C-alpha positions in Angstrom: 110.9 75.5 101.6 110.8 76.6 105.2 107.8 78.4 106.8 109.5 81.8 106.9 110.3 81.8 103.2 106.9 80.4 102.3 105.3 83.2 104.3 107.4 85.9 102.5 106.5 84.4 99.1 102.8 84.6 99.9 103.2 88.2 101.2 105.2 89.2 98.1 102.3 88.2 95.9 100.1 90.6 97.9 102.6 93.4 97.7 103.0 93.0 94.0 99.2 93.0 93.4 97.9 95.4 96.0 94.6 96.1 94.3 93.8 92.4 93.9 91.9 90.7 96.7 92.5 87.2 95.5 96.1 86.9 96.9 94.9 88.1 100.2 92.2 85.4 100.4 94.7 82.8 99.3 96.9 83.9 102.1 94.0 83.7 104.5 93.5 80.1 103.5 97.2 79.4 103.9 97.1 80.9 107.4 94.0 78.8 108.4 95.7 75.6 107.2 98.5 76.4 109.6 96.2 77.1 112.6 96.2 80.9 112.5 92.4 81.2 112.3 92.1 84.6 113.9 94.3 86.3 111.3 92.6 84.4 108.5 89.2 85.6 109.7 90.3 89.2 110.1 91.6 89.2 106.5 88.3 87.8 105.1 86.2 90.2 107.2 88.1 93.3 106.0 88.0 92.1 102.4 84.2 91.7 102.7 83.7 95.0 104.4 85.8 96.8 101.7 83.4 95.9 99.0 80.0 96.3 100.7 77.8 99.2 99.7 74.7 98.2 101.7 73.5 100.3 104.7 75.6 99.9 107.8 73.2 97.5 109.6 72.8 93.9 110.5 75.7 91.7 109.2 77.9 94.7 108.4 77.7 96.0 111.9 78.5 92.5 113.3 81.5 92.2 111.0 82.8 95.6 112.0 82.5 94.7 115.7 84.2 91.4 115.1 87.1 93.0 113.2 87.6 95.5 116.0 87.7 92.7 118.6 90.2 90.7 116.6 92.4 93.7 116.1 92.3 94.5 119.8 93.2 90.9 120.8 95.8 90.1 118.1 97.3 93.4 116.7 100.5 93.2 118.7 101.2 89.7 117.5 100.4 90.6 113.9 102.8 93.6 114.0 105.6 91.7 115.7 107.8 91.7 112.6 107.5 95.4 111.9 106.1 97.1 115.0 109.4 98.5 116.1 109.9 100.2 112.7 106.6 102.2 112.6 105.0 104.9 114.7 101.4 104.5 113.6 99.5 102.4 111.1 96.1 101.3 109.8 94.8 98.1 108.2 92.9 97.8 104.9 91.6 94.5 103.5 93.5 92.6 106.2 97.0 94.2 105.9 98.8 97.3 107.0 98.1 99.8 104.2 99.2 103.1 105.9 102.2 103.7 108.1 103.6 106.7 109.8 107.4 106.6 110.2 110.1 109.0 111.3 113.1 109.4 109.0 115.2 107.3 111.3 112.6 104.5 111.3 112.3 104.7 107.5 116.1 104.5 107.0 116.4 101.5 109.4 113.2 99.6 108.7 111.6 100.5 105.4 112.8 97.5 103.6 111.3 95.1 106.2 108.0 97.0 106.4 107.4 97.4 102.7 108.5 93.8 102.1 105.9 92.4 104.5 103.1 94.9 104.0 101.3 96.3 100.9 101.9 99.9 101.9 100.0 102.3 99.8 100.2 105.4 102.0 103.2 106.8 103.9 103.4 109.7 106.4 106.9 110.9 107.3 106.9 112.6 110.7 109.4 114.5 112.8 111.5 112.6 115.4 110.0 114.4 118.4 108.1 112.5 120.9 104.3 112.7 120.9 102.3 114.1 123.8 100.7 111.6 126.1 97.2 112.7 125.0 98.0 112.2 121.3 95.3 110.5 119.3 95.5 109.0 115.8 94.8 111.5 113.1 95.8 114.5 115.2 99.6 114.2 115.0 100.1 117.3 112.8 99.0 119.5 115.7 101.4 118.0 118.2 104.7 118.2 116.3 107.6 120.3 117.5 108.5 122.6 114.6 111.8 123.4 116.2 113.2 119.9 116.1 115.8 119.8 113.3 115.0 117.1 110.9 118.1 117.2 108.8 118.4 116.5 105.0 115.8 114.0 103.7 117.0 113.6 100.2 118.3 110.1 100.7 114.8 108.9 101.8 113.6 109.7 98.3 116.1 107.3 96.8 114.5 104.3 98.4 112.9 101.8 95.9 110.2 101.2 98.6 108.5 104.3 97.4 107.4 102.6 94.2 104.6 101.0 96.2 103.0 104.3 97.2 99.8 105.9 96.1 100.0 108.7 98.8 102.9 110.4 100.4 102.5 112.9 103.3 105.4 115.0 104.6 103.5 117.9 106.1 105.1 120.1 108.7 108.5 118.4 108.6 110.7 121.4 107.8 111.8 120.1 104.4 114.1 122.4 102.5 114.2 123.4 98.9 117.0 120.8 98.5 114.7 118.2 99.8 112.0 119.4 97.5 114.4 119.0 94.6 115.3 115.5 95.6 111.6 114.6 95.9 110.9 116.1 92.5 113.7 113.9 91.1 112.5 110.7 92.7 112.2 108.1 90.1 110.2 105.7 92.2 107.1 107.8 92.8 105.3 106.8 89.6 102.0 105.7 91.1 101.3 108.5 93.6 98.1 110.5 93.2 98.6 112.6 96.3 101.8 114.2 97.6 101.2 116.5 100.5 103.9 119.0 101.7 101.7 121.4 103.6 103.0 123.7 106.3 106.7 123.6 105.3 108.9 126.6 104.8 109.5 126.1 101.1 110.4 129.0 98.9 108.7 129.6 95.6 111.5 127.7 93.9 110.8 124.6 96.0 107.1 124.7 95.4 107.6 125.2 91.7 109.9 122.2 91.5 107.3 120.0 93.1 104.4 121.5 91.1 106.2 120.7 87.8 106.7 117.1 88.9 103.4 116.3 90.6 101.0 118.7 89.1 97.4 118.3 90.4 98.6 115.5 92.8 100.4 118.1 94.9 99.0 119.4 98.2 101.0 122.4 99.3 100.4 125.3 101.7 102.4 128.1 103.4 104.2 127.6 106.7 101.7 128.8 109.4 
């Protein structure tokens, strides 16, 4: 078996068991055996930090500083396979867990991203360019509401969505037809949060989503 296929096999075990830390640590050992010690160390550090409840002092502070340094030095390389398919991201327990994608990026690259990363949270964002002073976590305030997004129903037919725990499509101008497609999505079986705030949905669209997602739904009026 060649290295690429072997790598994908290891990653698939992580994608299939996202809550299990063992496949991640096995992958870290696999990487270290092949000389990728920085990536292996990063995975182990994040796994350790994820399960620590002690005060944030001493060793935990050192681990946090070390993970930030590793991320700064190697993030571009670690995202080489999927970086062009995503707009924003965050790591959890050593792997990309949250991604922000435009509909165009999702249509073109979701299969690649979700195959290589145990994505639990997805934010779909408008196609408009971000301002130069954009900072992570503030994108909702910088979106251009006048950029037409077009129908999104086909996005909700992607099997990639079966990995998700959280889906955010705030302020994306989704229509009632999109809401109907989202409510009919057969892959969103594990989500505990679906956020569609600040969209111009009618009562019909909101009711469709409320019937499907119940208390998992986060919905607000268009500002």
